[in-house]
ZAGU-558191 format. One record per residue (C-alpha): residue number from 1; residue in three letters; chain; x, y, z negated. Coordinates in steps of 0.1 Angstrom, whole numbers. Layout:
 num residuo cadena     x     y     z
 NUM     ala      A     X     Y     Z
...
// end
This chain:
 num residuo cadena     x     y     z
   1     met      A   301  -153  -104
   2     arg      A   324  -178   -91
   3     phe      A   359  -170   -86
   4     ser      A   359  -180   -51
   5     thr      A   329  -155   -45
   6     val      A   350  -127   -61
   7     leu      A   378  -132   -45
   8     leu      A   360  -136   -13
   9     leu      A   347  -103   -19
  10     ala      A   377   -87   -27
  11     leu      A   390  -100     9
  12     trp      A   362   -89    28
  13     phe      A   363   -51    14
  14     ala      A   401   -51    24
  15     leu      A   390   -62    61
  16     val      A   361   -46    64
  17     gly      A   366   -13    47
  18     gly      A   371   -14     8
  19     glu      A   393    19    19
  20     ala      A   372    30    44
  21     glu      A   387    27    72
  22     ala      A   360    36   100
  23     asp      A   344    74   100
  24     trp      A   310    74    82
  25     thr      A   286    97    98
  26     arg      A   254   109    89
  27     leu      A   226   127   111
  28     arg      A   191   140    99
  29     ser      A   160   144   119
  30     thr      A   124   152   113
  31     asn      A   113   120    94
  32     phe      A   145    98    86
  33     thr      A   179   100    74
  34     phe      A   207    80    96
  35     val      A   238    70    82
  36     gly      A   264    48    97
  37     asp      A   299    35   106
  38     ala      A   285    35   143
  39     ser      A   296    66   170
  40     glu      A   276    95   169
  41     arg      A   261    84   206
  42     gln      A   251    52   193
  43     ile      A   230    67   157
  44     arg      A   218    94   182
  45     ser      A   200    70   205
  46     val      A   186    53   176
  47     ala      A   173    84   161
  48     gln      A   153    91   193
  49     gln      A   138    60   197
  50     leu      A   126    58   160
  51     glu      A   113    93   162
  52     gln      A    95    89   194
  53     phe      A    82    57   182
  54     arg      A    68    74   151
  55     glu      A    51   106   178
  56     val      A    34    72   196
  57     met      A    22    53   167
  58     val      A     8    86   145
  59     arg      A    -8    92   184
  60     ala      A   -33    63   176
  61     leu      A   -34    65   143
  62     pro      A   -56    92   119
  63     pro      A   -34   125   112
  64     ala      A   -30   118    77
  65     ala      A    -2    92    88
  66     val      A    24   118    93
  67     ala      A    40   122    59
  68     ser      A    58    92    45
  69     pro      A    53    90     7
  70     ala      A    93    79     4
  71     pro      A   125    90    25
  72     ile      A   133    64    52
  73     val      A   171    61    52
  74     val      A   183    41    88
  75     ile      A   218    28    85
  76     val      A   236    24   117
  77     phe      A   260    -6   118
  78     ala      A   287    -1   146
  79     asn      A   285   -37   156
  80     asp      A   280   -73   143
  81     arg      A   311   -73   123
  82     ser      A   299   -47   106
  83     phe      A   265   -51    99
  84     asp      A   270   -93    90
  85     pro      A   275   -88    54
  86     phe      A   246   -67    51
  87     lys      A   223   -90    69
  88     pro      A   189  -112    48
  89     arg      A   201  -145    33
  90     phe      A   175  -171    28
  91     gln      A   187  -205     7
  92     glu      A   226  -185     9
  93     arg      A   225  -185    46
  94     thr      A   226  -156    66
  95     val      A   198  -148    88
  96     glu      A   209  -137   119
  97     val      A   189  -107   132
  98     ala      A   191   -74   151
  99     gly      A   181   -55   124
 100     phe      A   155   -54    95
 101     phe      A   133   -31    76
 102     arg      A   129   -29    38
 103     gly      A   107    -9    19
 104     gly      A    99     1   -13
 105     pro      A    80    24   -31
 106     asp      A   108    52   -36
 107     val      A   129    45    -4
 108     asn      A   130    25    29
 109     phe      A   158    13    44
 110     ile      A   157     4    78
 111     ala      A   194   -16    94
 112     ile      A   207   -15   125
 113     asn      A   231   -33   147
 114     gly      A   239    -1   165
 115     asp      A   259   -22   195
 116     leu      A   228   -38   202
 117     gly      A   210    -5   214
 118     ala      A   174   -10   221
 119     asn      A   167   -43   211
 120     ala      A   185   -38   177
 121     val      A   159    -9   175
 122     arg      A   126   -27   188
 123     ala      A   135   -57   161
 124     val      A   124   -28   136
 125     phe      A    93   -18   154
 126     his      A    66   -45   140
 127     glu      A    74   -41   103
 128     tyr      A    83    -2   110
 129     ser      A    42    -5   126
 130     his      A    28   -20    95
 131     phe      A    46     6    70
 132     leu      A    32    36    88
 133     met      A    -6    13    91
 134     ser      A     0     6    49
 135     asn      A     8    48    46
 136     thr      A   -27    54    67
 137     val      A   -53    34    49
 138     arg      A   -62    16    20
 139     val      A   -69   -18    34
 140     ala      A   -57   -29    69
 141     pro      A   -77   -59    78
 142     val      A   -54   -92    91
 143     trp      A   -70   -84   130
 144     val      A   -58   -42   126
 145     ser      A   -24   -48   109
 146     glu      A   -11   -76   132
 147     gly      A   -25   -60   164
 148     leu      A   -12   -28   160
 149     ala      A    21   -40   153
 150     gly      A    18   -60   181
 151     val      A    13   -35   202
 152     tyr      A    32    -7   191
 153     glu      A    66   -30   192
 154     thr      A    60   -32   226
 155     phe      A    75     4   229
 156     gln      A   105     7   255
 157     glu      A   124    37   260
 158     arg      A   126    51   298
 159     asp      A   144    84   313
 160     gly      A   168    88   289
 161     gly      A   141    93   261
 162     lys      A   120   118   284
 163     arg      A    93    86   285
 164     ala      A    81    53   273
 165     val      A    59    24   278
 166     leu      A    40     9   258
 167     gly      A    13   -19   262
 168     thr      A    36   -49   276
 169     ala      A    19   -82   278
 170     pro      A    46  -105   256
 171     pro      A    44  -139   274
 172     glu      A    37  -161   246
 173     tyr      A     6  -140   237
 174     val      A    -3  -143   273
 175     gln      A    -2  -180   268
 176     glu      A   -20  -184   241
 177     leu      A   -50  -164   256
 178     lys      A   -46  -185   287
 179     ser      A   -50  -214   266
 180     arg      A   -73  -212   240
 181     thr      A  -110  -202   233
 182     leu      A  -111  -167   218
 183     ile      A  -126  -166   181
 184     pro      A  -157  -149   181
 185     ile      A  -152  -108   168
 186     ser      A  -174  -115   139
 187     gln      A  -150  -145   126
 188     leu      A  -116  -126   136
 189     thr      A  -126   -91   118
 190     leu      A  -132  -114    84
 191     val      A  -101  -135    85
 192     asp      A   -73  -125    56
 193     thr      A   -44  -139    42
 194     ser      A   -60  -168    24
 195     ser      A   -81  -178    54
 196     pro      A   -71  -215    77
 197     phe      A   -65  -192   110
 198     tyr      A   -37  -169    88
 199     asn      A   -21  -202    72
 200     glu      A   -21  -230    93
 201     gly      A     5  -228   126
 202     asn      A   -18  -237   153
 203     arg      A   -45  -213   141
 204     arg      A   -22  -188   136
 205     gly      A    -6  -182   169
 206     leu      A   -45  -178   183
 207     leu      A   -50  -149   158
 208     tyr      A   -19  -131   166
 209     ala      A   -27  -132   201
 210     gln      A   -64  -124   197
 211     ser      A   -54   -96   175
 212     trp      A   -31   -81   198
 213     ala      A   -54   -86   229
 214     leu      A   -82   -66   209
 215     met      A   -63   -39   200
 216     his      A   -47   -35   233
 217     tyr      A   -82   -33   246
 218     leu      A   -97    -8   221
 219     thr      A   -65    12   225
 220     phe      A   -61    13   264
 221     gly      A   -90    -5   278
 222     ser      A  -117    18   267
 223     glu      A  -121    55   262
 224     gly      A  -153    54   238
 225     arg      A  -141    19   223
 226     arg      A  -105    39   218
 227     ala      A  -131    68   200
 228     gln      A  -146    43   175
 229     leu      A  -112    26   168
 230     leu      A  -102    57   156
 231     arg      A  -128    65   137
 232     tyr      A  -127    34   122
 233     leu      A   -94    36   108
 234     thr      A  -103    71    95
 235     his      A  -136    51    76
 236     leu      A  -110    27    65
 237     arg      A   -84    54    47
 238     ser      A  -114    71    30
 239     gly      A  -119    43    15
 240     val      A  -150    25    28
 241     ser      A  -151    -9    29
 242     pro      A  -137   -31    61
 243     his      A  -173   -51    70
 244     glu      A  -188   -15    66
 245     ala      A  -164     3    84
 246     phe      A  -166   -18   111
 247     ser      A  -205   -22   115
 248     lys      A  -203    18   111
 249     glu      A  -182    23   146
 250     phe      A  -191   -12   162
 251     gly      A  -225   -24   151
 252     thr      A  -235   -60   137
 253     asp      A  -245   -74   176
 254     leu      A  -210   -80   183
 255     ala      A  -222  -100   216
 256     ala      A  -215   -68   240
 257     leu      A  -177   -64   225
 258     asp      A  -172  -102   227
 259     arg      A  -180  -102   265
 260     glu      A  -161   -73   270
 261     leu      A  -130   -87   252
 262     arg      A  -133  -119   273
 263     glu      A  -132  -103   306
 264     tyr      A  -102   -78   295
 265     val      A   -83  -112   287
 266     ser      A   -95  -133   318
 267     gln      A   -79  -108   341
 268     leu      A   -47  -114   326
 269     ala      A   -35   -79   337
 270     phe      A   -33   -55   308
 271     pro      A   -17   -25   320
 272     ala      A    11   -10   303
 273     val      A    11    30   296
 274     leu      A    35    56   302
 275     phe      A    42    85   276
 276     thr      A    61   115   283
 277     phe      A    80   133   252
 278     asp      A    82   171   253
 279     ser      A   108   187   240
 280     thr      A   100   192   205
 281     thr      A   102   156   197
 282     arg      A   137   150   217
 283     ala      A   151   179   198
 284     ala      A   137   161   165
 285     ile      A   174   151   161
 286     glu      A   198   175   140
 287     ala      A   225   194   162
 288     arg      A   254   188   142
 289     pro      A   266   154   122
 290     glu      A   279   155    85
 291     ala      A   310   136    77
 292     val      A   300   108    47
 293     ser      A   328   100    22
 294     asp      A   339    62    15
 295     gly      A   320    70   -20
 296     glu      A   288    82    -5
 297     ala      A   288    53    25
 298     trp      A   293    27    -4
 299     gly      A   262    37   -23
 300     tyr      A   240    37     6
 301     leu      A   253     1    12
 302     gly      A   254   -11   -23
 303     asp      A   217     1   -24
 304     leu      A   207   -13     6
 305     leu      A   223   -49   -10
 306     ala      A   210   -47   -44
 307     arg      A   175   -40   -32
 308     gly      A   180   -74   -11
 309     gly      A   184   -93   -41
 310     arg      A   220   -90   -40
 311     pro      A   229   -73   -73
 312     glu      A   263   -87   -83
 313     glu      A   278   -79   -51
 314     ala      A   263   -41   -50
 315     arg      A   277   -40   -84
 316     val      A   311   -48   -73
 317     gln      A   312   -22   -43
 318     leu      A   294     2   -63
 319     lys      A   323     5   -92
 320     lys      A   350     1   -68
 321     ala      A   334    31   -48
 322     leu      A   332    50   -82
 323     ala      A   366    39   -93
 324     ala      A   379    59   -63
 325     asn      A   354    86   -65
 326     ala      A   339    94   -99
 327     asp      A   312   122   -86
 328     ala      A   297   100   -55
 329     ala      A   265   113   -63
 330     arg      A   251    85   -42
 331     ala      A   271    56   -57
 332     leu      A   262    68   -89
 333     tyr      A   224    70   -84
 334     ala      A   227    35   -69
 335     leu      A   241    20   -97
 336     gly      A   221    37  -122
 337     leu      A   193    21  -109
 338     leu      A   204   -15  -104
 339     glu      A   213   -10  -143
 340     leu      A   180     2  -148
 341     arg      A   167   -28  -130
 342     glu      A   194   -53  -147
 343     ser      A   206   -38  -179
 344     gly      A   179   -13  -191
 345     thr      A   184    22  -201
 346     asp      A   221    29  -222
 347     glu      A   236    20  -191
 348     ala      A   215    36  -163
 349     leu      A   212    68  -179
 350     pro      A   247    81  -178
 351     leu      A   248    74  -144
 352     leu      A   216    88  -132
 353     glu      A   219   119  -152
 354     arg      A   255   125  -136
 355     ala      A   240   119   -99
 356     ala      A   210   142  -108
 357     thr      A   235   172  -119
 358     leu      A   258   164   -87
 359     ser      A   227   167   -65
 360     pro      A   198   187   -82
 361     glu      A   178   191   -49
 362     glu      A   179   154   -43
 363     ala      A   143   144   -53
 364     met      A   151   107   -51
 365     phe      A   180   109   -76
 366     leu      A   156   130  -101
 367     thr      A   126   107  -100
 368     ala      A   152    79  -110
 369     tyr      A   171    99  -138
 370     gly      A   132   107  -149
 371     arg      A   120    73  -145
 372     ala      A   150    61  -171
 373     leu      A   141    87  -190
 374     ala      A   106    75  -194
 375     glu      A   116    45  -202
 376     arg      A   138    54  -229
 377     leu      A   111    72  -246
 378     arg      A    91    41  -252
 379     thr      A   120    22  -274
 380     leu      A   120    55  -294
 381     gly      A    93    59  -326
 382     ser      A    69    89  -331
 383     asp      A    95   100  -357
 384     asp      A   128    94  -337
 385     pro      A   146   131  -340
 386     gln      A   155   124  -298
 387     arg      A   119   120  -289
 388     asp      A   111   157  -282
 389     ser      A   141   163  -265
 390     thr      A   134   133  -243
 391     leu      A   100   141  -233
 392     ala      A   112   174  -224
 393     arg      A   140   159  -200
 394     ala      A   116   135  -185
 395     arg      A    89   161  -177
 396     ser      A   115   182  -164
 397     ala      A   132   162  -141
 398     leu      A   102   143  -127
 399     ser      A    81   181  -124
 400     arg      A   116   195   -98
 401     ser      A   115   160   -84
 402     val      A    75   171   -76
 403     asp      A    87   203   -68
 404     val      A   113   195   -48
 405     lys      A    90   168   -23
 406     pro      A    52   173   -32
 407     thr      A    44   140   -14
 408     ala      A    70   120   -27
 409     ala      A    41    92   -42
 410     asp      A    70    75   -65
 411     ala      A    77   111   -81
 412     leu      A    41   118   -86
 413     ala      A    31    84  -100
 414     thr      A    60    84  -124
 415     leu      A    50   118  -140
 416     gly      A    17   108  -140
 417     tyr      A    23    73  -160
 418     leu      A    44    95  -184
 419     glu      A    13   122  -192
 420     leu      A   -10    95  -193
 421     thr      A    10    76  -221
 422     glu      A    20   111  -239
 423     gly      A   -18   117  -245
 424     glu      A   -23   141  -211
 425     pro      A   -52   125  -187
 426     val      A   -62   158  -175
 427     arg      A   -29   161  -157
 428     ala      A   -19   125  -153
 429     val      A   -55   121  -126
 430     asp      A   -46   154  -108
 431     leu      A    -8   139  -102
 432     leu      A   -20    99   -99
 433     lys      A   -47   117   -71
 434     arg      A   -19   126   -54
 435     ala      A     2    98   -56
 436     val      A   -26    77   -43
 437     ala      A   -32   102   -14
 438     ser      A     2   100    -5
 439     ala      A     2    59    -7
 440     pro      A   -28    48    -1
 441     ser      A   -21    13    -3
 442     asn      A     0    12   -33
 443     glu      A   -20    -8   -57
 444     ser      A    -2     3   -91
 445     tyr      A   -14    36   -86
 446     arg      A   -47    28   -80
 447     met      A   -50     9  -115
 448     met      A   -32    37  -131
 449     leu      A   -53    62  -117
 450     ala      A   -82    42  -132
 451     asp      A   -71    40  -162
 452     ala      A   -65    74  -163
 453     ser      A  -100    90  -153
 454     ala      A  -114    63  -180
 455     arg      A   -98    83  -207
 456     gln      A  -107   110  -191
 457     gly      A  -145   101  -194
 458     asp      A  -150    95  -158
 459     tyr      A  -157    57  -159
 460     glu      A  -176    58  -129
 461     gly      A  -144    71  -110
 462     ala      A  -125    42  -132
 463     thr      A  -153    15  -122
 464     ala      A  -150    25   -85
 465     leu      A  -114    23   -81
 466     leu      A  -110   -10  -102
 467     ser      A  -143   -26   -81
 468     phe      A  -123   -17   -49
 469     leu      A   -88   -37   -65
 470     leu      A  -112   -63   -74
 471     ala      A  -127   -69   -38
 472     tyr      A   -99   -60   -19
 473     gly      A   -69   -65   -43
 474     ser      A   -35   -81   -20
 475     arg      A   -30  -108   -46
 476     gln      A   -47  -126   -72
 477     asp      A   -31  -113  -104
 478     val      A   -41   -74   -90
 479     arg      A   -78   -84   -87
 480     asp      A   -76  -102  -124
 481     ala      A   -59   -71  -137
 482     ala      A   -92   -52  -118
 483     arg      A  -116   -78  -136
 484     gln      A  -102   -72  -170
 485     asn      A   -99   -34  -167
 486     leu      A  -135   -32  -159
 487     gly      A  -145   -45  -195
 488     arg      A  -124   -19  -210
 489     val      A  -137     7  -192
 490     ala      A  -173    -7  -204
 491     lys      A  -163    -8  -238
 492     leu      A  -147    29  -234
 493     arg      A  -183    39  -221
 494     ile      A  -201    25  -250
 495     ala      A  -177    36  -275
 496     ala      A  -183    76  -260
 497     leu      A  -220    71  -257
 498     ala      A  -221    60  -298
 499     arg      A  -199    94  -304
 500     ile      A  -225   115  -283
 501     glu      A  -253   102  -300
 502     ala      A  -235   102  -338
 503     ala      A  -223   139  -333
 504     asp      A  -259   148  -316
 505     gly      A  -248   147  -285
 506     arg      A  -211   163  -285
 507     pro      A  -179   142  -301
 508     ala      A  -161   170  -325
 509     gly      A  -136   193  -308
 510     thr      A  -145   177  -277
 511     pro      A  -162   187  -248
 512     leu      A  -196   167  -234
 513     glu      A  -183   168  -200
 514     ser      A  -153   148  -205
 515     val      A  -174   122  -222
 516     ala      A  -205   119  -201
 517     lys      A  -196   111  -164
 518     pro      A  -221   101  -150
 519     pro      A  -246   119  -170
 520     pro      A  -250   107  -203
 521     glu      A  -263    77  -215
 522     arg      A  -280    75  -246
 523     arg      A  -296    50  -268
 524     ser      A  -337    53  -271
 525     ala      A  -355    59  -305
 526     gly      A  -353    22  -313
 527     gly      A  -312    21  -307
 528     gln      A  -318     6  -275
 529     phe      A  -286    15  -249
 530     thr      A  -295    29  -218
 531     pro      A  -271    31  -188
 532     ala      A  -272    58  -164
 533     leu      A  -278    35  -139
 534     arg      A  -268    37  -101
 535     lys      A  -296    58   -82
 536     met      A  -316    39   -54
 537     gly      A  -309    52   -18
 538     pro      A  -339    52     7
 539     gly      A  -351    18    15
 540     glu      A  -335     4   -17
 541     gln      A  -355   -18   -40
 542     arg      A  -339   -30   -72
 543     val      A  -350   -65   -97
 544     leu      A  -339   -75  -125
 545     gly      A  -325  -110  -139
 546     val      A  -295  -132  -146
 547     phe      A  -270  -135  -124
 548     arg      A  -269  -171  -114
 549     ala      A  -245  -180   -83
 550     ile      A  -223  -173   -55
 551     gln      A  -230  -191   -22
 552     cys      A  -201  -191     6
 553     arg      A  -214  -197    37
 554     gln      A  -203  -195    72
 555     gly      A  -193  -158    77
 556     ala      A  -220  -145    53
 557     val      A  -223  -148     8
 558     val      A  -253  -153    -6
 559     leu      A  -261  -142   -45
 560     glu      A  -284  -157   -65
 561     ile      A  -307  -137   -88
 562     gln      A  -330  -153  -114
 563     thr      A  -358  -129  -125
 564     ala      A  -386  -136  -145
 565     thr      A  -412  -154  -119
 566     ala      A  -382  -167   -93
 567     leu      A  -350  -175   -78
 568     met      A  -343  -149   -52
 569     arg      A  -313  -146   -28
 570     phe      A  -298  -118   -14
 571     val      A  -271  -118    12
 572     val      A  -238   -98    21
 573     ala      A  -210  -103    47
 574     gln      A  -185  -105    19
 575     leu      A  -183   -92   -17
 576     gly      A  -164   -64   -13
 577     asp      A  -194   -51     7
 578     ile      A  -216   -47   -27
 579     asp      A  -210   -19   -53
 580     phe      A  -202   -40   -84
 581     ile      A  -206   -23  -118
 582     ser      A  -205   -37  -152
 583     tyr      A  -221   -17  -181
 584     arg      A  -210   -48  -204
 585     thr      A  -179   -54  -228
 586     asp      A  -175   -87  -213
 587     thr      A  -173   -88  -180
 588     pro      A  -171  -121  -162
 589     gly      A  -138  -132  -155
 590     gly      A  -144  -143  -123
 591     val      A  -167  -136   -92
 592     asn      A  -159  -160   -70
 593     cys      A  -183  -187   -51
 594     gly      A  -200  -213   -75
 595     ala      A  -216  -206  -109
 596     val      A  -213  -171  -127
 597     pro      A  -198  -178  -161
 598     gly      A  -227  -169  -187
 599     thr      A  -249  -159  -162
 600     pro      A  -254  -122  -175
 601     pro      A  -282  -103  -172
 602     val      A  -278   -80  -139
 603     leu      A  -300   -52  -117
 604     ala      A  -296   -64   -79
 605     thr      A  -304   -37   -54
 606     tyr      A  -309   -43   -21
 607     arg      A  -327   -36    16
 608     pro      A  -360   -60    21
 609     ser      A  -355   -80    52
 610     ala      A  -382   -69    79
 611     gly      A  -397  -102    84
 612     gly      A  -400  -104    43
 613     thr      A  -383  -138    28
 614     ser      A  -366  -163    49
 615     ala      A  -381  -198    44
 616     asp      A  -343  -202    28
 617     gly      A  -351  -177     1
 618     ile      A  -333  -148    17
 619     ala      A  -351  -114     1
 620     gly      A  -325   -90    17
 621     ala      A  -292   -74    19
 622     ala      A  -278   -70   -13
 623     val      A  -264   -31   -21
 624     ala      A  -252   -34   -57
 625     leu      A  -248   -55   -86
 626     glu      A  -250   -39  -120
 627     leu      A  -247   -58  -150
 628     ile      A  -259   -50  -180
 629     pro      A  -262   -52  -215
 630     asp      A  -282   -82  -236
 631     gly      A  -313   -70  -243
 632     tyr      A  -316   -40  -218
 633     val      A  -345   -35  -203
 634     pro      A  -346    -5  -175
 635     gln      A  -377    23  -182
// end
């Protein structure tokens, strides 16, 4: 850091609270922790609006949206002067905002300028809506995520918090809808973050406006459609693919829904809905606030800065706070986490251990301490005299954190990963399943659960998890990792089956059920590998061939399978709508449009078209693709 920057920071601390001139207050509600230098009246106003906004959101989502996988801390600044040093920065310039949301696996921050009242709170509604949606469903299509956030960010409090209005039409959306031709719903529901509609400015405006209009109609325009929407969201949470979930609830012929939406939009009279809150919601804010020490206040602020990509500034703040009060637990925790990310365990461990000791009921502190111990453990050799005690301390801290907050996904996943690395896959699977249930959109938790499931012998479960990530991973690196891990699962499965055969059906000292999920695969008398194939459903047929190519068309994907007698084609709306299962050790490196590398042998399961094979060779709808070992012939 340059000398001038340090000097400016020192001057700023002196001017705005290096000695904490302002009084800091903490107020707890049912679902948030509020802390700030704002007045108690300002903090209570923000608390009431956020609790009520959350209640309205939860009414629109399946019941499982209630619990947050990580605590939410809301920092309410008294005014813009107090807020300004903590606003986001872009290219070293302050971004002028009234509030912002910053998510994380262990804690979520909302920062608000309390002087701006309802306007400041509304500034975070959109991102907070996205957070609740990600906590509700595994994969939220763009139209659902943006449409729901667009509808619910219009929340406006009325009558001193007794009521709220929701659904007022944003003028910019109305203008888009008036001047543009609507996107067919069959196309709108297929848009993802790589689509031109999402990435091209002139199309993106219509995408957001129509997503808002469709969600508004399904939520407020028709009771029957609202029931369908709720069931659709429930399907998404249970792991059904977006296309299949939409088809289940809205059908494949969307002409009626297209017509209804056009009529709804043409009226330009979108109804706003009035919500009334009972005394339970209004009383959700704790009656008595508590004073927050200078060191604890700087702990919150330093943590906020560190998570915003400003570690040097955060370190200056936190060390200053600890120089004044060495027992400020939150400052110890924030500095310990910062050092864990930046410097490693040597600097972090004593800070985090002290924070956990001072606040033994604070799950966040226990989890951070346990994570640091787990990272230290990885650097110790198997014969290191400190290894056993380090492992015991890590397990103790993380187990205590899970006891304190059983739905804390970060603690569950960290302990699950520790047990996985320590050779306890059974316990790891249980913990990681709970982590995934608590935070269904966290892809790293799913990847760890797949690893643990495979090590436990549940190859089918591991394949299902990885296939889902392969189809719906949010980033290319996630999809690539899923593809590679599918190959590793196939290797583990084949190795387990070889052990079963060598031990006459049971590996030495290991229960058969731990290596035989799904039902035991064997080798025939001639030594040929026999996979436990997917069971066919009613009306399904299966062909053997080689997987030649994937054709991507408008609104559909065509799979080409060369059989012994013909080139057959099967259609599917998108790749994620089929079961992709591999029994090979060399799973292809890509499942993208074009020729399939290596043309692996495959069993293709499909539902025949009612009218037979079409003129362009489409024989039916693809259901599953099972990549099989070379030379395997199904019986």
